[in-house]
C-alpha positions in Angstrom: -29.8 -0.8 -20.4 -26.7 -3.1 -20.2 -23.3 -1.5 -19.2 -20.9 -0.4 -21.6 -17.3 -2.8 -21.9 -14.4 -1.0 -21.9 -10.9 -2.3 -23.9 -8.8 -1.0 -20.6 -5.5 -1.1 -20.2 -2.8 -1.1 -17.3 0.8 0.2 -17.5 2.9 -0.9 -14.3 6.6 -0.9 -13.3 6.5 -3.9 -12.5 4.4 -7.0 -10.7 3.3 -6.4 -7.5 1.5 -8.6 -4.8 -1.2 -6.8 -3.8 -2.6 -5.5 -7.6 -2.3 -8.8 -9.0 -5.6 -10.0 -6.9 -7.3 -6.9 -8.8 -5.7 -7.8 -11.8 -7.4 -10.9 -11.7 -10.5 -9.7 -10.5 -11.1 -7.0 -13.4 -10.1 -9.9 -16.1 -13.5 -11.9 -14.8 -15.8 -8.8 -15.1 -17.8 -8.4 -17.9 -17.3 -4.6 -17.9 -13.8 -4.9 -19.2 -11.3 -6.3 -21.8 -8.2 -6.2 -20.0 -4.6 -6.5 -20.8 -0.9 -5.0 -18.3 1.8 -3.9 -20.1 4.6 -4.3 -17.2 7.8 -1.9 -17.8 9.7 -4.7 -16.2 9.7 -8.2 -14.4 11.2 -7.6 -10.7 9.3 -9.0 -7.9 8.1 -11.8 -10.2 11.9 -12.5 -10.9 14.5 -12.2 -8.3 15.8 -9.1 -7.8 18.0 -6.8 -5.1 15.5 -4.6 -3.0 17.6 -1.7 -1.2 14.6 -0.7 0.8 14.5 -4.5 2.1 18.1 -4.9 1.8 17.4 -8.7 0.8 17.0 -10.2 -2.7 13.3 -10.5 -3.1 11.1 -12.5 -4.9 7.4 -13.1 -4.0 5.8 -16.8 -3.3 2.9 -15.8 -4.2 1.1 -16.5 -7.9 1.8 -12.3 -9.6 0.8 -13.2 -13.5 -2.1 -15.8 -13.9 -5.4 -14.9 -14.8 -5.4 -12.1 -16.6 -3.5 -11.3 -20.0 0.0 -8.8 -20.2 2.5 -8.3 -22.0 6.4 -7.4 -20.9 7.0 -4.1 -22.7 11.1 -4.2 -22.9 13.3 -1.8 -20.7 15.9 0.4 -22.5 16.2 2.3 -19.5 18.8 1.9 -16.7 16.4 0.1 -14.2 17.7 2.5 -11.7 15.0 5.1 -9.5 15.6 8.1 -11.8 13.7 9.3 -14.7 15.5 6.8 -17.5 14.9 4.0 -14.9 12.1 2.8 -16.9 12.3 4.1 -20.5 9.9 1.7 -22.6 9.5 3.1 -25.8 7.5 0.3 -26.9 4.8 1.5 -25.2 4.1 4.0 -28.1 3.2 1.4 -30.6 1.3 -0.5 -27.9 -0.9 2.7 -27.2 -1.5 3.5 -30.7 -2.4 0.1 -32.2 -4.1 -1.3 -29.0 -7.4 0.4 -29.6 -8.0 1.0 -25.9 -11.0 3.0 -24.5 -8.4 3.8 -21.3 -4.9 3.9 -20.1 -4.6 3.6 -16.2 -1.1 4.4 -15.9 0.8 3.1 -12.4 4.7 4.1 -13.2 4.4 7.5 -11.6 5.2 10.7 -13.6 9.0 10.6 -12.4 9.5 7.9 -15.1 10.1 8.2 -19.2 7.5 6.0 -19.8 4.9 7.7 -18.2 5.5 10.8 -20.6 5.9 8.2 -23.8 2.7 6.9 -22.4 0.6 10.4 -22.3 1.5 11.3 -25.6 0.7 7.9 -27.3 -2.7 8.7 -25.3 -3.1 12.2 -26.1 -2.9 11.3 -30.5 -5.0 8.4 -29.9 -7.9 10.1 -28.2 -7.4 7.3 -25.9 -8.4 8.6 -22.1 -5.7 8.3 -19.9 -5.7 8.1 -16.1 -3.4 8.5 -13.5 -3.3 10.0 -9.9 -0.9 9.2 -6.7 -1.1 6.6 -3.1 -0.1 9.9 -1.2 -2.5 12.1 0.3 0.1 14.7 1.3 3.0 17.2 -0.8 5.4 16.3 2.3 8.5 14.3 0.8 9.2 11.0 2.3 13.4 12.4 2.2 12.2 15.2 4.6 13.9 17.5 1.8 12.0 21.1 2.5 11.9 22.2 -0.9 9.9 19.6 -2.5 6.6 20.3 -0.6 6.8 23.5 -2.6 7.6 22.3 -5.5 4.5 19.9 -5.8 2.3 22.7 -4.5 2.7 24.2 -7.6 3.8 21.8 -10.3 0.9 19.2 -9.3 -2.2 21.2 -10.0 -1.0 21.1 -13.6 0.3 17.5 -13.5 -3.1 16.3 -12.6 -5.0 18.4 -15.0 -3.8 16.2 -17.5 -5.5 13.2 -16.5 -8.6 13.0 -18.0 -9.5 11.4 -14.5 -7.6 11.6 -11.5 -7.5 8.3 -8.9 -6.3 8.2 -5.7 -6.2 5.4 -3.3 -8.1 6.9 -0.4 -10.6 9.7 1.4 -7.2 11.8 2.3 -5.8 11.1 -1.2 -9.1 12.5 -2.7 -8.9 16.0 -0.3 -5.5 16.6 -0.9 -6.7 16.6 -5.1 -9.4 19.3 -4.3 -6.8 21.2 -2.1 -4.6 21.4 -5.4 -7.8 22.8 -7.5 -8.5 19.5 -9.1 -12.6 19.6 -9.4 -14.6 16.8 -7.8 -15.9 15.2 -10.6 -12.4 15.3 -12.4 -11.4 12.8 -9.0 -12.0 9.1 -8.3 -11.1 7.2 -5.2 -9.8 3.6 -5.9 -9.7 1.8 -2.2 -6.1 0.9 -1.9 -7.1 -2.6 -0.9 -5.4 -6.3 -0.8 -6.8 -9.8 -1.7 -8.9 -10.0 1.3 -10.3 -13.3 0.4 -6.5 -14.7 0.4 -5.8 -13.2 3.6 -9.1 -14.9 5.5 -8.1 -18.1 3.8 -5.0 -18.0 5.0 -5.4 -16.7 8.2 -8.0 -19.2 9.0 -5.7 -22.3 8.2 -3.2 -20.9 11.1 -2.7 -22.4 14.5 -2.5 -19.3 16.5 -1.2 -20.8 20.0 2.2 -22.8 17.6 3.2 -19.4 16.3 3.3 -17.8 19.3 5.2 -20.3 21.2 7.4 -20.2 18.5 8.2 -17.0 19.6 8.3 -17.6 23.2 4.5 -16.5 23.7 2.2 -17.9 26.1 -1.8 -17.7 26.0 -1.4 -14.8 28.9 1.7 -13.1 26.6 0.7 -9.8 24.8 2.0 -9.4 22.0 3.0 -6.3 19.5 3.7 -6.4 16.1 6.1 -4.6 13.7 5.6 -5.2 10.2 7.1 -3.5 7.5 10.9 -2.5 5.5 13.5 -1.1 8.6 13.8 2.0 6.9 13.9 5.9 9.0 10.4 7.3 7.4 8.7 4.0 9.3 10.2 5.2 12.5 10.4 1.6 13.9 12.5 2.7 16.8 9.8 5.0 18.0 7.8 1.7 18.9 11.1 0.1 20.3 11.1 3.0 22.9 7.4 2.6 23.8 7.3 -0.7 24.1 10.2 0.1 26.8 8.4 2.8 28.8 5.2 0.4 28.7 8.1 -1.8 30.8 5.8 -5.0 30.9 7.6 -8.2 31.4 4.2 -10.0 30.4 4.4 -8.7 26.7 6.9 -9.5 24.0 8.1 -7.1 20.7 8.0 -8.8 17.0 10.0 -6.9 14.5 9.0 -8.7 11.1 10.9 -7.0 8.5 14.4 -6.0 7.3 16.1 -3.0 6.3 19.2 -0.6 6.9 18.0 0.2 11.1 17.9 -3.8 11.4 21.4 -3.4 13.1 20.9 -0.4 14.7 17.4 -1.1 16.0 18.7 -4.5 17.8 21.7 -2.2 19.2 19.0 -0.1 20.9 17.0 -3.2 22.1 20.0 -4.4 24.1 20.4 -0.7 25.6 17.0 -0.4 26.7 16.9 -3.7 28.3 14.2 -5.3 26.1 16.3 -7.3 23.8 14.5 -10.8 25.9 11.2 -9.7 25.0 12.2 -8.6 21.4 12.0 -11.0 18.2 13.9 -9.9 15.1 12.3 -12.2 12.4 13.9 -10.6 9.1 12.3 -10.5 6.0 9.2 -12.5 5.6 7.7 -13.5 2.2 4.4 -13.0 1.5 2.8 -16.3 2.1 4.2 -16.6 5.4 2.5 -13.2 6.8 -0.5 -14.2 8.0 0.7 -16.3 10.4 2.4 -13.2 11.7 -0.6 -11.5 11.6 -3.0 -14.0 13.5 -0.3 -14.7 16.4 0.2 -10.7 17.2 -2.3 -8.7 19.6 -1.8 -5.4 18.2 0.4 -3.8 14.9 1.7 -0.4 15.1 2.8 1.5 12.5 4.3 4.6 13.7 5.6 5.8 10.4 6.4 9.7 9.9 5.5 9.3 6.2 3.4 6.1 4.5 0.9 6.7 1.5 -1.6 4.6 3.2 -0.2 1.7 4.7 -1.5 -2.0 3.5 0.0 -3.9 6.3 -3.6 -2.6 8.1 -5.4 -4.3 5.3 -3.7 -7.4 6.0 -3.9 -7.4 9.4 -7.7 -6.7 9.7 -8.0 -9.7 7.7 -6.3 -11.5 9.9 -7.8 -10.4 12.8 -5.2 -8.4 14.3 -6.3 -4.4 14.9 -3.5 -1.8 14.4 -2.5 1.3 16.0 -0.7 4.0 13.2 0.5 7.5 13.3 -1.7 10.1 12.1 0.3 10.6 9.0 -0.7 6.9 8.2 -2.6 7.1 4.8 -4.9 4.4 6.4 -5.6 6.3 9.4 -8.7 8.1 8.2 -10.4 5.3 6.0 -9.6 1.8 8.4 -8.6 2.9 11.7 -10.4 5.4 12.9 -13.6 3.9 11.9 -12.6 0.9 14.5 -11.6 3.4 17.2 -9.6 7.0 17.1 -7.4 6.1 19.9 -5.3 4.2 18.5 -4.0 7.2 16.1 -1.4 8.7 17.7 0.7 11.7 17.2 4.1 10.6 15.0 7.2 10.7 17.0 5.4 10.9 20.0 6.5 8.2 21.5 4.8 9.0 24.9 1.4 8.7 23.4 2.2 5.5 21.5 3.7 4.1 25.2 0.1 4.8 26.4 -2.1 2.9 23.5 0.2 0.0 24.3 -0.1 0.5 27.8 -3.9 1.2 28.0 -4.9 -1.9 25.1 -2.7 -4.7 26.3 -3.9 -4.6 29.3 -7.4 -5.2 28.8 -7.6 -8.6 26.4 -11.6 -8.0 26.0 -11.1 -5.0 24.7 -8.9 -6.2 22.0 -11.2 -8.9 21.3 -13.5 -6.2 20.6 -11.4 -4.3 18.3 -10.4 -7.3 16.0 -13.8 -7.6 15.5 -14.6 -4.2 14.9 -11.6 -4.5 12.2 -12.9 -7.3 10.7 -16.1 -5.6 9.7 -14.4 -2.6 8.9 -12.3 -4.5 6.0 -15.1 -6.1 5.0 -16.6 -2.9 2.6 -12.7 -1.7 1.8 -11.8 -4.3 -0.9 -10.8 -5.5 -4.4 -14.8 -5.6 -4.8 -14.9 -1.8 -4.2 -11.9 -1.0 -6.3 -13.3 -3.2 -9.6 -17.1 -0.9 -9.2 -15.1 2.3 -8.8 -12.6 1.7 -11.7 -15.5 1.5 -13.9 -16.8 4.2 -12.6 -13.4 6.5 -13.3 -13.1 4.6 -17.0 -16.7 6.3 -17.3 -16.0 9.8 -16.0 -12.7 9.9 -18.2 -14.3 9.0 -21.1 -16.9 12.1 -20.8 -13.6 14.2 -20.1 -12.0 13.0 -23.1 -14.1 13.9 -25.3 -15.0 17.2 -23.7 -11.5 17.8 -24.4 -12.1 16.9 -28.1 -15.0 18.7 -28.9 
C-alpha cells in the first residue's frame, strides 16, 4: 500500500543552519508536500547576536532546496512575547489546506498562539514540543521549574503530537503525564553528509600547525558561545589542573565571558597553552573539529548540544557534563566515562588526564563516535517526522469526533 503524502507547513522563528538541511531532505521526500513559513529572516541577513556578542550572518546556504515564505513580523523583534507577532500566519494557515503544521517558534511567542488557534479552527493537526529534557531554567531562576511542572502538562496536551529531540526529552514528557503514543522523538541532528564531506577536505596537520601544535600535542577544544551556563571556565581550570605542557586548549566561540576567560588563563598560568579563536562561522568549523583530539562541553544547561554531532561527524570524540542533552543518546554509547557531573572540575580534569595521555584510546573513541553518529541523522528525523504526522492526524481526528 502506498504511503500517504502530507501537505506540511513548518513555522520557524528564523532560518537556522541546523534545520535547513532537514527541510531540503523533506522537500525531496515524496511523502511530503513541504512549505516553510519564516517569522523573521535573522541569520539569513546580518543581525547582532547578543549571545555571540557579534553580528552574525551564516556563511552556508539557508534558503535553497525548499519552498518558503517570509511572514512579515509586526512585533518588536525582541525576546519577549511580542518579539514575534506575525498576524499573517492566520490567513496563511487558514487558506493553506495543510494536513499538519509543525511550530518551532516556542510557546512564549505571540505567533505560536496565532498558529495554534488558526489550526484549531481549520482542523489542521498542530505539532510542537521542546528540545530540552529538563524543567530547569537556563538563567537559574528558582521559580521557573515549579511553574513549568504545573503549566507544561496542560500546554503539551494541546499538541496533537508532542515532538522532542532526544530520549531524555521523551522521559521528560512522560514525567509530565503526556501519553507515550502522543510523543515523537525527532532526533536532534545535523547534516551529517555535509560535515563528513567538509571534514574529509581538511589538512589536519596544517590546522594544528596554525595553533602551534605538533603531531604529539594533545588538543582540547571548547566550541560554543562564551556564556555563563556553558561553564567554559570549568574547562580552563580543569586544563590547568592537568598541567600538561604537551597539550593545548583551543577556545572557539565568542560571548560576554571572553575577556574574563583571557584574564583567568593568565592567572592560571596557561595563557601560552590557550588559543582564543573568537567567533567561527559555519563553513570553518569542520577544520576546528578535525584539528582537535577531544571536545569538551561542560554546560550546566544544554538542551542537546549539537556541537557533539558536528564533532562526531569530523572524527572528534566529546566529553560532556551530565546535563547536556546529547549525553544519553550520543556520548554514553561511545563511552559513559566521558560524562562528568556538571561543575565538577576535578572529574573533568581526570577525564582530560586519562584521555589525552592514551593516544590509541583516543583513536578508538574517534571510530566509536563516527559509528554512533551514522545512525543519528536527518535520515532518521525524516522518517520520525512522517510517523509523527500520521499519529497527529489520528489524534486530531479523535479530538474532532
